[in-house]
N, C-alpha and C positions, 0 to 999 in steps of 0.2 A: 399599487405596489410595483416598484420598478424592478428591472431584471436583476440588478445586483442584490437587492433586498431578498428576492426569491432564491437566488443561487448562492449567495455569499461569495467567497473567493475560491470556488470549486475549481479543481484541476480540469482544464479544458478537455483532457483525454477521458475523464470520467463522464463529461457531457456526451462525448461520442458513444460511450456504452449506454447511456440513457436513450439516446436517439436510435440506437440499434435494438432497443427493447429488451436489453439483458438485465436491467435493474428496474423492477416494477414495484409499485406500492404493495405493502403487505409482506415483502421479503424481509427476512432477518439478515442483517449485515453487520460485520465487524470492521471498524476502521482501526487497523493495527498500526500504532504510531499516530494516533489521532491528533496530537498537539492540542490546540485550543478549539478544534472543531471546524477548521476552515472548509473542509470538504463535506460537512454534514448538514449544512443549513437546509438544502433542498430535501434531503431525506428525512430530517426531523419535521419539516413542515408537511410532508406528503404521506405520512402514515406508515413509514417503514419501521420495523422493529430494530432500533439502532443500538449498537454496543460500541465501546471504544476501549482501547488499551494504550497506555503510554508510560514511559519510564519517569516522566516528570510529574510529581504531585501537583505542581502549580498548573500545568496544562490540563490535567484531569479535573481539577477544581474549576477551571475556566470552562471546559466543555460541559461539566455538570450544570453550571449556571446558565449556559446557552440552552441546554436541553430543558431546563426548568421553565424557561420562557416559551420555547417553540414546541415542546412536546411534554407537557407537565405530567402526563400519564406514565412516562418512563421513570423507573426508580433510579436514584443516584448510583446504585450498585451496578447499573448497566455499564458504567465507565470506571475502569479499574487501573490502578498503578501497577504496571507489570513489565517485565522484560519479555520481549517477543519470543525469546527462546524458552519461555516457561509460562505459558498463558493459563489463566485461571478459569478456563471454560471447558465444558465437556466435549468429547469427540463428536464430530458431525453436527455441531450446533447451528451453523450459519449457512444461509443460502448463498452468501457472497462474502468474500474476504477482500478488503481493499488495503493496500499498503503503498502509500505514496511518499516518495522521497525519504525513505527510512533505511532500506536494506544496505545502502552504501555506508552506513555507520557500523556495519559489522566489524568486530574486532579482528577476525581472521576467517579463513575459509570454513573452519569447523563451526564457528558461531553463525556464519551465513547459513550453513546447512541446517543447523539446529533451529534457526528462525523459520526457514522454509518448511521444515518438517512439522513444526508447531502450527504454522498457518494452514498447512495442508490437513493436519489432524482435525482441526476444529471446523473445517469445511465439509459440508455434507456431500455425499456422492451426487454427481450431476451439478455441483455448485460452481460458481464463477470465482476465479482468482484474478485479481487485477493488481499489478505492481508497476510502479514507475521508479526508476533508480538510475543513479549515475553509472556510466559504463565507459569502456574504452572504445566503443564502436564509433568509427568515424574520426577518432582522435589518436589513432595509432601514429606514433612518431612525435606526437605533441604532448604526451604524458610521460613522465619519467618514472620507470619502475623502481620501487623501493624494496621489493620482496614480498612474498605471501599475498599477492594481489593488492598491495598498497601502492599508491602512485602519488607523485607530486603532480598536481593538476594546474594548468595555466592560469586558473583563477586565483592561485595562491594557496589553495587548500590541499590537504593530504587526505585521501579517501581510499576506502576499499572499493575497488572497481571490478565489476563483473565484465567478462567479455562474451562475445557471441557463443563461443564454444561452451563456456560454463553454463550459460542459460539454456542451451540446447541439451547439454548433458543432464542438467538438473531436471528439465522437463521430462526427459526420458526416464530418469530415476523415479520421479514421482508418478509417472504414468499419465501425465496430463495430455490433453488434446489442445492443439493450438486453435484459438478462436480468431485471432488476428495475427498477421506477420509481425515480427519485431519492428517497431517504429522508433527511430531515434531522431531527436532534435538536437542540432548543434547550436549552442548558445554563444554566438560571436567568437567561435573557436576557443572559448575559455573552458567549456565543459560540454559533455554529451549526456542527455537524459533519454533513457530507453523505456518504452512502454511494453509490458509483457502481460499478455492476457490468455488465460488457460481455462479449460473445463476439466473438473475432476471426473474420472470415469464413474459410471453408475455401478 
């Protein structure tokens, strides 16, 4: 089995968390905004208790088919059609919550906060929160503000973009502990993607 078959199209920054020993087999994890499951191949193959949520019924059906092949013991109900601001899971259910390339689709700051509150709610005390999202960090002066944290981005898209102050304020509000410093990748000066990794207090 080659490396791509083992890992799928996993976010390289999630591989970093694996290498740091923060995501180990047996953990329960939620991929919030799972899409078709591109970040889940490794976890499905390796005995994690995997759950997913996505607004797209087609994406959820795709990830259910993937799980049926790689982890047939998982019930289809592990993967749910849901708005991240209203998750169908109980409090403190997961050891880790992953949210990759989703939060910049927030409708406004209130929706962003509701999504974060829900992701935090379903994370157990001591659990790992991992997010990767588009931001203004390193792009100041190259993104055009449209109001309410919406920006015209040089790649041609319009997105809700967090800035460093917002991420730090939200971390403080949630009571999270930083596991890594904020790390931002500039993609050909077209957009910036920031990795945000926290521990929920016990």
